[in-house]
TINU-820970 format. One record per residue: x negated, y, z of N, C-alpha, C in turn. Coordinates in steps of 0.05 Angstrom, whole numbers. Layout:
! TINU-820970
<nu:X&nv:Y&nw:Z&cau:X&cav:Y&caw:Z&cu:X&cv:Y&cw:Z>
...
//
This chain:
! TINU-820970
<nu:-1658&nv:1653&nw:1525&cau:-1653&cav:1674&caw:1544&cu:-1623&cv:1676&cw:1548>
<nu:-1614&nv:1677&nw:1573&cau:-1585&cav:1679&caw:1578&cu:-1575&cv:1706&cw:1569>
<nu:-1549&nv:1707&nw:1564&cau:-1537&cav:1732&caw:1555&cu:-1538&cv:1753&cw:1577>
<nu:-1536&nv:1744&nw:1602&cau:-1537&cav:1763&caw:1625&cu:-1565&cv:1776&cw:1626>
<nu:-1586&nv:1759&nw:1625&cau:-1613&cav:1770&caw:1626&cu:-1618&cv:1788&cw:1601>
<nu:-1608&nv:1779&nw:1578&cau:-1612&cav:1795&caw:1554&cu:-1599&cv:1822&cw:1556>
<nu:-1575&nv:1822&nw:1567&cau:-1561&cav:1848&caw:1571&cu:-1575&cv:1866&cw:1590>
<nu:-1585&nv:1854&nw:1612&cau:-1599&cav:1870&caw:1632&cu:-1626&cv:1880&cw:1620>
<nu:-1639&nv:1864&nw:1605&cau:-1664&cav:1873&caw:1592&cu:-1659&cv:1895&cw:1572>
<nu:-1638&nv:1893&nw:1557&cau:-1631&cav:1914&caw:1538&cu:-1624&cv:1940&cw:1552>
<nu:-1610&nv:1937&nw:1575&cau:-1602&cav:1960&caw:1590&cu:-1626&cv:1976&cw:1601>
<nu:-1646&nv:1962&nw:1611&cau:-1669&cav:1976&caw:1622&cu:-1690&cv:1981&cw:1601>
<nu:-1686&nv:1971&nw:1576&cau:-1704&cav:1978&caw:1555&cu:-1730&cv:1962&cw:1554>
<nu:-1731&nv:1940&nw:1569&cau:-1755&cav:1924&caw:1570&cu:-1747&cv:1895&cw:1577>
<nu:-1765&nv:1877&nw:1572&cau:-1760&cav:1849&caw:1580&cu:-1765&cv:1847&cw:1610>
<nu:-1750&nv:1830&nw:1623&cau:-1754&cav:1825&caw:1651&cu:-1777&cv:1805&cw:1653>
<nu:-1794&nv:1810&nw:1673&cau:-1818&cav:1793&caw:1676&cu:-1814&cv:1772&cw:1697>
<nu:-1836&nv:1758&nw:1701&cau:-1837&cav:1736&caw:1721&cu:-1828&cv:1745&cw:1748>
<nu:-1837&nv:1769&nw:1757&cau:-1830&cav:1779&caw:1783&cu:-1800&cv:1782&cw:1786>
<nu:-1787&nv:1791&nw:1765&cau:-1758&cav:1794&caw:1766&cu:-1744&cv:1767&cw:1770>
<nu:-1755&nv:1747&nw:1755&cau:-1745&cav:1720&caw:1758&cu:-1748&cv:1709&cw:1786>
<nu:-1772&nv:1714&nw:1798&cau:-1777&cav:1705&caw:1825&cu:-1759&cv:1720&cw:1845>
<nu:-1755&nv:1746&nw:1841&cau:-1738&cav:1761&caw:1859&cu:-1709&cv:1751&cw:1857>
<nu:-1700&nv:1745&nw:1833&cau:-1673&cav:1734&caw:1830&cu:-1670&cv:1707&cw:1844>
<nu:-1690&nv:1691&nw:1842&cau:-1690&cav:1665&caw:1855&cu:-1689&cv:1668&cw:1886>
<nu:-1705&nv:1687&nw:1896&cau:-1705&cav:1692&caw:1924&cu:-1678&cv:1703&cw:1934>
<nu:-1666&nv:1720&nw:1917&cau:-1639&cav:1730&caw:1924&cu:-1619&cv:1708&cw:1926>
<nu:-1620&nv:1690&nw:1907&cau:-1601&cav:1667&caw:1907&cu:-1606&cv:1649&cw:1932>
<nu:-1631&nv:1645&nw:1938&cau:-1638&cav:1630&caw:1962&cu:-1627&cv:1643&cw:1987>
<nu:-1630&nv:1669&nw:1989&cau:-1620&cav:1684&caw:2012&cu:-1590&cv:1681&cw:2014>
<nu:-1576&nv:1683&nw:1992&cau:-1547&cav:1680&caw:1992&cu:-1539&cv:1652&cw:2001>
<nu:-1553&nv:1632&nw:1992&cau:-1547&cav:1604&caw:2001&cu:-1553&cv:1601&cw:2031>
<nu:-1574&nv:1614&nw:2040&cau:-1581&cav:1613&caw:2069&cu:-1559&cv:1626&cw:2086>
<nu:-1547&nv:1648&nw:2076&cau:-1525&cav:1661&caw:2090&cu:-1501&cv:1641&cw:2092>
<nu:-1495&nv:1629&nw:2069&cau:-1473&cav:1610&caw:2069&cu:-1478&cv:1586&cw:2088>
<nu:-1502&nv:1576&nw:2088&cau:-1509&cav:1554&caw:2106&cu:-1507&cv:1562&cw:2135>
<nu:-1514&nv:1586&nw:2141&cau:-1514&cav:1596&caw:2169&cu:-1485&cv:1597&cw:2179>
<nu:-1466&nv:1598&nw:2162&cau:-1438&cav:1600&caw:2170&cu:-1425&cv:1573&cw:2176>
<nu:-1439&nv:1552&nw:2173&cau:-1428&cav:1525&caw:2179&cu:-1421&cv:1525&cw:2208>
<nu:-1397&nv:1516&nw:2214&cau:-1388&cav:1514&caw:2242&cu:-1376&cv:1539&cw:2253>
<nu:-1376&nv:1561&nw:2238&cau:-1365&cav:1586&caw:2247&cu:-1335&cv:1585&cw:2240>
<nu:-1318&nv:1598&nw:2256&cau:-1290&cav:1598&caw:2251&cu:-1284&cv:1609&cw:2223>
<nu:-1262&nv:1600&nw:2211&cau:-1256&cav:1606&caw:2183&cu:-1253&cv:1635&cw:2177>
<nu:-1240&nv:1650&nw:2195&cau:-1236&cav:1679&caw:2190&cu:-1262&cv:1694&cw:2190>
<nu:-1279&nv:1688&nw:2209&cau:-1305&cav:1702&caw:2211&cu:-1322&cv:1695&cw:2186>
<nu:-1323&nv:1669&nw:2180&cau:-1338&cav:1660&caw:2157&cu:-1329&cv:1673&cw:2131>
<nu:-1302&nv:1675&nw:2128&cau:-1291&cav:1688&caw:2103&cu:-1299&cv:1717&cw:2102>
<nu:-1299&nv:1731&nw:2124&cau:-1306&cav:1759&caw:2124&cu:-1336&cv:1763&cw:2118>
<nu:-1353&nv:1746&nw:2129&cau:-1382&cav:1748&caw:2124&cu:-1388&cv:1741&cw:2095>
<nu:-1374&nv:1720&nw:2084&cau:-1379&cav:1713&caw:2056&cu:-1371&cv:1735&cw:2038>
<nu:-1348&nv:1748&nw:2043&cau:-1339&cav:1770&caw:2027&cu:-1358&cv:1793&cw:2028>
<nu:-1367&nv:1800&nw:2051&cau:-1387&cav:1822&caw:2054&cu:-1413&cv:1816&cw:2040>
<nu:-1422&nv:1791&nw:2042&cau:-1447&cav:1783&caw:2028&cu:-1443&cv:1784&cw:1998>
<nu:-1420&nv:1774&nw:1988&cau:-1415&cav:1775&caw:1959&cu:-1415&cv:1804&cw:1949>
<nu:-1403&nv:1822&nw:1964&cau:-1402&cav:1850&caw:1956&cu:-1429&cv:1862&cw:1956>
<nu:-1445&nv:1856&nw:1977&cau:-1472&cav:1868&caw:1979&cu:-1489&cv:1858&cw:1956>
<nu:-1488&nv:1832&nw:1950&cau:-1504&cav:1822&caw:1928&cu:-1494&cv:1834&cw:1901>
<nu:-1468&nv:1836&nw:1898&cau:-1457&cav:1847&caw:1873&cu:-1465&cv:1876&cw:1868>
<nu:-1468&nv:1891&nw:1889&cau:-1476&cav:1919&caw:1887&cu:-1503&cv:1922&cw:1873>
<nu:-1520&nv:1902&nw:1877&cau:-1548&cav:1904&caw:1867&cu:-1554&cv:1885&cw:1845>
<nu:-1534&nv:1874&nw:1832&cau:-1538&cav:1855&caw:1811&cu:-1556&cv:1865&cw:1788>
<nu:-1553&nv:1890&nw:1781&cau:-1568&cav:1901&caw:1759&cu:-1594&cv:1916&cw:1767>
<nu:-1602&nv:1913&nw:1791&cau:-1626&cav:1927&caw:1801&cu:-1650&cv:1914&cw:1787>
<nu:-1668&nv:1931&nw:1777&cau:-1692&cav:1921&caw:1763&cu:-1718&cv:1932&cw:1776>
<nu:-1716&nv:1951&nw:1794&cau:-1739&cav:1962&caw:1808&cu:-1750&cv:1941&cw:1828>
<nu:-1774&nv:1932&nw:1823&cau:-1785&cav:1911&caw:1840&cu:-1788&cv:1919&cw:1869>
<nu:-1796&nv:1943&nw:1874&cau:-1799&cav:1952&caw:1902&cu:-1772&cv:1952&cw:1916>
<nu:-1752&nv:1962&nw:1902&cau:-1725&cav:1962&caw:1913&cu:-1715&cv:1934&cw:1918>
<nu:-1720&nv:1916&nw:1900&cau:-1712&cav:1888&caw:1903&cu:-1726&cv:1876&cw:1928>
<nu:-1752&nv:1881&nw:1931&cau:-1766&cav:1871&caw:1954&cu:-1754&cv:1882&cw:1980>
<nu:-1748&nv:1907&nw:1980&cau:-1735&cav:1920&caw:2004&cu:-1708&cv:1907&cw:2010>
<nu:-1692&nv:1903&nw:1989&cau:-1666&cav:1890&caw:1993&cu:-1669&cv:1862&cw:2004>
<nu:-1688&nv:1847&nw:1995&cau:-1692&cav:1820&caw:2005&cu:-1701&cv:1820&cw:2034>
<nu:-1719&nv:1838&nw:2041&cau:-1728&cav:1840&caw:2069&cu:-1705&cv:1848&cw:2087>
<nu:-1690&nv:1867&nw:2078&cau:-1666&cav:1876&caw:2094&cu:-1646&cv:1853&cw:2097>
<nu:-1642&nv:1838&nw:2075&cau:-1624&cav:1815&caw:2076&cu:-1633&cv:1794&cw:2095>
<nu:-1659&nv:1787&nw:2094&cau:-1669&cav:1767&caw:2113&cu:-1667&cv:1776&cw:2142>
<nu:-1672&nv:1802&nw:2146&cau:-1670&cav:1813&caw:2173&cu:-1641&cv:1811&cw:2183>
<nu:-1622&nv:1818&nw:2166&cau:-1594&cav:1817&caw:2173&cu:-1586&cv:1788&cw:2178>
<nu:-1595&nv:1769&nw:2162&cau:-1589&cav:1741&caw:2167&cu:-1600&cv:1731&cw:2194>
<nu:-1625&nv:1739&nw:2200&cau:-1636&cav:1732&caw:2226&cu:-1621&cv:1743&cw:2249>
<nu:-1612&nv:1768&nw:2246&cau:-1596&cav:1781&caw:2267&cu:-1569&cv:1766&cw:2271>
<nu:-1557&nv:1759&nw:2248&cau:-1531&cav:1744&caw:2249&cu:-1535&cv:1717&cw:2263>
<nu:-1556&nv:1703&nw:2256&cau:-1562&cav:1677&caw:2269&cu:-1566&cv:1681&cw:2299>
<nu:-1581&nv:1701&nw:2307&cau:-1586&cav:1706&caw:2335&cu:-1560&cv:1713&cw:2349>
<nu:-1543&nv:1729&nw:2337&cau:-1517&cav:1736&caw:2349&cu:-1500&cv:1711&cw:2352>
<nu:-1500&nv:1694&nw:2332&cau:-1484&cav:1670&caw:2334&cu:-1494&cv:1651&cw:2356>
<nu:-1520&nv:1650&nw:2360&cau:-1531&cav:1633&caw:2382&cu:-1523&cv:1646&cw:2409>
<nu:-1525&nv:1672&nw:2411&cau:-1517&cav:1685&caw:2436&cu:-1488&cv:1682&cw:2442>
<nu:-1471&nv:1684&nw:2421&cau:-1442&cav:1681&caw:2425&cu:-1435&cv:1653&cw:2434>
<nu:-1449&nv:1633&nw:2424&cau:-1443&cav:1605&caw:2431&cu:-1452&cv:1599&cw:2460>
<nu:-1474&nv:1611&nw:2468&cau:-1485&cav:1606&caw:2495&cu:-1466&cv:1617&cw:2516>
<nu:-1454&nv:1640&nw:2511&cau:-1437&cav:1653&caw:2531&cu:-1412&cv:1638&cw:2536>
//
């Protein structure tokens, strides 16, 4: 068990289960998808979005409530889709 997971488990008073592991994996995938979506975007914009994404993910690093984690992932995917749509619209114009 990693020290990070152990510390988080001790903090919440229970072991983290499979669903927490899955949610963490989905969060990492979402973060990678955000970074991939920034390919080809100007450096200043990409840096700002990366910083905002880092901050947003860092705010919820210790979240253990599964419903809250699901909500955060859905919101994140929605935001990513909106960003992609905006980038397509901006390129077309």
